[in-house]
Every structure is written in structure tokens, then in C-alpha cells.
Steps between C-alpha positions, in 0.01 A plus 500: 500500500759234597382159343675245723361197317600626155847582619531157660397327175743697301791435737428127539550457132859591530595391858413255763155537668637557852736767375215657304279512808772657719566756238123579465466532877793738512367703214154507658634627829705757326201599296293562812772703658561696187130557440490668825817698460591559136339668211360329186803601300743364758300176510528471122874535530499238770305262274768550236768418756318188603452404137878544440568287806266239369680500161832478677369213706389327178845538357648375822276195492598437140864535578452270799340248275788532257747462786305196627522345149866589481543350852331180374725488202800566719402223740447267202838595362645448848349160510642421155837629605480291823423190289785590268724547799401159634581353154825688500587375848422141391711544191776651717485193724516273195796697369661485841457121505636481145791713610567261785494203261723691262741569780493139601563391140784755471657350813467154348655624172775672696575168680481313168738757349741447791486123446553556124802719559638244746445230240665709238798548725514122552473444124775758439724321750416166335575652160838621628574149625382354169724744306795408721424127444467559123836674502643203692343259252629711214851473645456130553375472143806673374721265702296203375526619139874551547531149643288353221714679244813357661342157515387539138855582395629205693238275350585628159866421571399158634284434202783601271732272690245226503433553133871490432520187714200346317659576172828355614332186628284491192795530268688236699194268472475567131869435450463163677195426290696566181757249628291219642167516316620332178583172683191515725266564209651218297482266800141580612327607174722362214558861382824568323609864457619597151655832624624634836234647738513883538315813616340664196197689360197346325214677319149413637162485311462878522844561355646610831852389586512314833816403693537126558723371783562155356464453117629237265416276200478125562351177360313204642448175309606690185249784557633859528390678813559844656602491863378813702577524871525742793685496832331573836630508857174370656258306288120525562183372323407859419841556325456177301159626371643841419798343317260302278250782438727803469801328340457169324149566357614838366716347228428340160785300345356396163401152611818443704423354841602698812643320797461704824765475769530669844806488722481611870679490829204367698120457513294761690236235579488119492406325171588784266734286290233235442245774423725639229578154350125435484475804274790380281773724652842351583618621842860474627616619836857623562602205721434274201775670308750398773383135483529484121855620520 
């Protein structure tokens, strides 16, 4: 006997109800036709075939479920890939913008490099001009040094000539002093020479021999004195101070008084003669030698 309800219950456990009903209806129709036309043995074979079909259908349904799950996973993966693609596209846009900024910056750097190269060229030209100018200055310096050397030689010659002239004038002044001082000193200071005036050497306090332009022994009011003098072309207050500090005060004469004398051609400033006399120094100018003669 063909149990339609039992078969439906069995099939609905493994497939959808609508599909199970359709399959049961088909099987029921086939059963009725077969019952009228086939033997029991043939019907048993048919049941086996139907059973195999049902098992195949079950496997198909299972496979369909698996495929449905796989489809869901595929769709989920596709969604994930779509999101990743969106993120990739956004990142690509960002990179494209960054590339644009990089290209702009590269253009700016290229322009800056051009300006730098131009500036370097200008500096190179300026350096060339500087080197030329330095060479010109070096040549001018050489000419200047040559001129200075020539002037220095001329100045040395002039100094030698002037020194020789000074010495000549000085010696002439000293010679006149040797001649006229004895009478002038006696007239103005009551000093009487006991020996001729001369140029000579005298030992100072440190034992060093110093050359004296005008030197001679004399006496005044019966007292022996040592006359020490120098000649000078132009007489100044500074020279008077130097004469006293670096000459007269450098000597010790065992209690003998020193009488300082300076002979000169002229004063370098007004009042020098009075300044010297105020310090106890006798001063005679060359024109006084002519008057005394």
C-alpha cells in the first residue's frame, strides 16, 4: 500500500514542503498507474528508484545549501573587496594629490635652482672682477712699495745729510762756545775757567762713560766748580728738563758743584731761556757770541 502521508512526512524533513507535496503527488499518480499496469516486483524496483531519487534530491538540497552559504560568503567577500576598493581609490586620490603637490614643489625647487645657478654665475663674475681688482691693487701695492722704498732711501740720504749738517752746525756752535763762553760766564756769573773748555767723556753714577759737549774746570768766589754744557740748534722746555734729568743729575763729583750750561741757535718757543734760568741753567744763544766779540 502507498502511504502518502508517511512519505510526505519523510520528504518534508529534508526539503521544502511545497516540493515534498509535488513529489508525493507525482509518486501517488505514478503509483496508481503502476498498480494497474506493473507487477509487485516491478513496483518494488520503482520504489527503489524513487528512493534513490529522493536521496539524490537530498544531496542536491545539501549542495544547494552549501552553495548558498558559499554565495553568502562570496557576497560578503565582494562587499569587503568593494570597501577595500573604495579605500584604495581614496588612497589613490590622496596619492594623486600628494603627487600634484610634489610636482608643484619640484617646479618651485627647479625655479629656485635656476635662480641659484644664476646667482652663482653672478657671483662667479663678481669674483672674477674682484680677482682682477686684487691683481690691480697688488700691482699698485708693488708700485707703492717701490715708491716708498725710493722715498725711504731719499729720506735716509736726507737724514744723513741733515745729520751731517746738524753735526756741522753743532760743532760750529760748540767751537764758538769754546771761544766766547769764558768771557760771558765771567761777566754774567763771575765764573773764571781754570782750563780751556773741551769735548770730553765723564763717568756717571753707574760707571758708564758719557760724552760731554762742553766740559771744563772753573772757580767762582774761590770755590772750584765743574762746568758741564751741551749745544742745541733749537731749545725747548722739554730739552731743558731732559738735560737736567738725563745729564746733570747723572753725575757725582765728590762734593764739587756742577754748573750747567746750554748754548743754542734759537728758542723753539717763547720764554725757554727764562724757564732754564729759573732752574739754575745758564743759556746762551749764538747771536750773543757775536755781540760779545
